[in-house]
N, C-alpha and C positions, 0 to 999 in steps of 0.2 A: 284315791287319786281320781281326778276328774278327766274324762276323755276330752281331747282337744278338738279334732276334726275327724270326720269320716273320710279317710283318704280314698276309699273306693268311689265315693260320689264326687269328691273334690276334683279328681283328675282321672276319669274313666280310661283315657288313652294310656296314661302311665301304668295304671293297674292292669290293663289288657296286656301290656308288655311283660309285666311281672308274672302274670298268670301264665302267659305263654312260656316264659322261662321255667317256671315251676313245673309246667306240664312236660317240658323237655327233660328236666331233671328226673321226673318220675319214670321216664322211659329209658333212662340210662341203665346199662346192664350191670349195675352194682347190687349187692345184696340189700334188700329193702330194710332188714333189721339194722344193718350197718348205717344206712342213710338216716334212719330214725335216731340212732345213737348220736350221730354227728349233729343232727338238728337239735337234739336235747342238750348236748354239751355246749354247743354254740349259744343256745338260748340261756343256759345257766350262766355262762360267762357274761353275756350281755344283759342279764337281768330282765328277760322278756317273759313276764307272767303269762301273757296270752299264748305265746308259742310254747312255753313249757307245759301249759295245761293241754293244749291241742296235741302236741307231739308225744307226751307221756300217754295220753289216751290212745293215740294211733299205735304206739309201740306195744301197749298191752293188747290191743286188738290183734296185732300181728304176732302175738305169742311171746313177746319179750318177758323174761322172768322179772318179777318184782324186785328180787334181790339185786339184780344188775342195775335196775333203774334207781334203786335207793342208794347205790354206791357209785354211781356214774361220776359224780364230782370228785371222788377219790379213787378213780380207776387205776392209778399207778400203784396204789397200796393194796389192791385186791388180786386174787387169782382168778377172777371171774371172766376176764376178757382174753380173747385169742391174740396171738402176735399180730395178725392182720388188723384186728380191731384196735389194738394198742397203737399201731402205726397210724391208722386213720385218726384216732383221737389226738395223738401228739401233733399231727399235721393240722387238725382242726384248731387246736389251741394256738399253734404257731401262727396260723393265718388270721384267726380271730383277734389275736393280740399282736398283730403285725408291727405296730409302732414300738412295741417292747422287745419282740423276739427277732425280727428281721428274718424269719423263716430259716433257722439255723441248719447248717449242713447235717448235723446229727439227725434231726427230724426228717430231712429229705432222704438221707441214706436209709433210715428205717422204713420210710414209705416206699422207696425204690426196691427194697428187699422183698416187699409183700405185694406190690401192685405193678402192673404193666404200665408203660408210658401212657396209653389211652386211659387206663383206670385212674392214673394220677391226675390227669386233666379232668376227667369226669368227676372225681371226688372234689377237686378244687372248685369246679363250677358249682357243685352242690353246696359246698361250704360258703362260697361267695353269695349264693342265692339266699340261704337262711340268714346270713349276716344282713343282707338287704331287707329281708322281711322283718328281722329284729329291729332294724333302725326305723322302719316305718311304724311298727307297733309300739315301740318304746317312745319314739319321738312324738307320736300323736296320741299316746296313752290309750291304746286299744285294750279294752278290758276283757278278761275271760268271761264267758257266759255261764250263768247258773245252770 
């Protein structure tokens, strides 16, 4: 695949806003490994090679088990994820596939059983942010680096 444009140089002001949002997400008081799982699962759904490469490396650096990374796309069929992680992953899928799921009550109820109201909003902002990054990277064909 051929890169289209460098969105960082094409619109520095827009990217400053995205970077500020990402910086805010990184300071949210949610578990860092949970956020990396959310970023990876979102990027799997959206087919973002650049983000998959970056966030799988970040997750490994953060101590994430290879086994969990390999089975993330089949998280529902494995015993490797906690109830809190399962709730976050279900919510991630619901919001990433919003036009198909419409964020069903079942996923919301599972989320509310594991997260406080603040955490639910924080997680939703994190999911929204990685979806935005995926759309930039996929849309403009940002390539993983060797």
